[in-house]
PADOMAR-131196 format. One record per residue (C-alpha): residue in one letter; x negated, z, y negated. Coordinates in steps of 0.5 Angstrom, whole numbers, plus 500, padded with zeros to 3 digits. Example, Ala and Ser with C-alpha at 12.3 -4.5 7.8 and 13.67 -1.06 7.14 Angstrom:
BEGIN
A475516509
S473514502
***
This chain:
BEGIN
M227936705
R229930702
V226929695
F231926690
L229922683
D232924677
F237918677
E239919684
K242926682
P249923684
I247921690
A244928692
D250931690
L254927695
E249928701
G249935699
K257935701
I256931707
E251936709
E256942708
L261938712
R256937718
H255944718
L262946718
T263942724
S257945728
E260952727
G267950729
D272945732
I274942726
N273934726
I271931719
A268925722
D273921717
E271925711
V264924712
G264917714
K268916707
L262920703
Q257916707
A260910705
K260912698
V253914698
D251907701
R255904695
Q251908690
L244907693
R246899692
Q248900685
S243904683
Y237900686
Q240894684
K239895677
L232900676
T229900670
P221899670
W220906669
Q225908675
K221903679
V214907677
Q218913680
V220910686
A213907687
R210914687
H215918691
P212923696
D215920702
R214913701
P209910707
H202911706
F196908709
R196912715
Q203911716
V201903716
L196904721
S200908726
H206904726
L202897725
V195897728
E193899735
D186901737
F184902730
T176905729
P175907722
L168906719
A165910714
G160910708
D157905704
R150906706
A148908699
F151914697
G156917702
E163917704
D170916700
K176918703
A180915698
I179908701
I180908709
G177902713
G175900720
I177895725
G183894729
R188890732
F194888728
R200884732
G195881737
F189879731
S183883731
A182884724
V178889718
I183893715
I182897709
G187901704
N188907699
E190913702
K193918697
G195924702
G201927704
T200935703
T197938697
E190939701
E190932703
R191929696
I185933694
A181931700
H183923699
N182924691
F190922690
G188915693
M183914687
A176911689
K169912687
P164907687
E162909694
G169907696
Y169900693
R162899696
K164901703
A170896702
R165891700
R161892706
L167892711
M169885708
E162882708
M162885716
A169881717
D166875714
R160875719
F164876725
K170871723
L175877722
P181876717
V181882712
L188886711
T188890705
F194895703
V193898696
D196904693
T192907688
A194909680
G187906679
A179907680
Y177915679
P175915672
G170921672
V163922669
G160922676
A163916678
E161912672
E154915673
R154912680
G156905677
Q164905678
A165898674
E159895678
A162897684
I169894683
A166888680
R162887686
S168888691
I172883687
D167878688
A166880695
C174878696
L173872692
S167870697
L170871704
Q171865708
V176868712
P183870711
I185876706
I192878705
A193884700
S199888700
I201892694
V205898698
G206903692
E202903686
G197898684
G193900678
S188897674
G181894677
G181899682
A187895685
V184888684
A178890688
L182890694
A187885692
A183878690
A186875696
N189869699
R196872699
V198878695
L205881698
M208886694
L214891697
E220890692
H219897689
A212897688
V208897681
Y202893680
S199893673
V193893669
I194900667
S198906668
P204907663
E202913661
G195911660
C198905656
A202909652
S196914650
I192908648
L198904644
W202910641
R197916642
D203919646
G204920653
D212920652
H212913651
A211911658
R218908659
D216903653
A210902656
A213900663
E217895660
A212892656
L207892662
R211887666
L209891672
T215890677
S215885683
D220880680
D216880674
L209879677
L212873682
K215869676
L208870673
G204868679
V200874680
I204875687
D206871692
E212874696
I216880695
I218884701
R225887701
E226894702
P231898706
L237901702
G235906698
A227904698
A222905703
H222913702
R229913706
D227909712
Q220908713
A220905720
T224899717
A220898711
L214898715
N217893720
T219888715
L212889711
G208888718
D213881719
A211879712
V203880713
E204877720
A207871718
N202869712
L196871717
R199866722
T199860716
L192862714
V188863721
G185856723
T184854716
E177852714
G173857711
G171853705
K178851703
L180859704
K175861699
A176855694
D184856694
R183863693
R179862687
R183857684
K189862685
F186867681
L184862675
D191859675
M194866675
G199867669
K200860667
K206860672
G210865667
L207861661
A210854662
***
């Protein structure tokens, strides 16, 4: 059953009418194809108009849509022969971050991503994509392995942020994130990060300090969630909409600031309406950027990556 967001109510009503007409057609000999076609055209028009003028808060809702492609769909659609590699060799396995070796469009690569889970049970098992220290230490281990074997690294970010629980803090959450960022910046192989849903806080940067940072059109990427920002600045979560406006978390804002390098356009009605097309477009963008980086000398990749992050934000302030 399709999930509709608040601002999609007029679209939901139209699609409900289409389903009713199709049900009538299946029960009898009535031919109402013309009427269905007119309603579908109206749906497409409403989708186009709605998604061309989304507010930052509406973008947050789209980025969190339960039917949006998750990392498992990325793996199944874009990666062949994926072999997961578990554990941080220190504490344990963290299912919020999945990583391993696979083949992406002819390239052997280390592939790492946040997995939120689909069903309630899966979300609990994957901790809603919020990694603990062992998740970031696993990511660092895999990136260092990629460096040793001269394999490019592809990361796919979709997390509200690192897990803020007591146990995570006791096991060195901040240190684990910092070392993961350092590992990203120290690689002498290409690293391409894609923000596919939410990119929240240092938990996202830990996988996204890359040579190329790509972002799906309706994803969001920010230093803190709108709700977290509102609770700090206004001490009231009801100001999340105001916080979303102030955070400049949309792909258009971040491209202007130089935080990301490329916006990947989504199909009509966003990625949750057409996962296959969205994933194909994502794959095309990752492949194009990977081909430009493969063969570049390792020291240059490292130096360019560090310079990129030192210069971040200057573009939008000029």
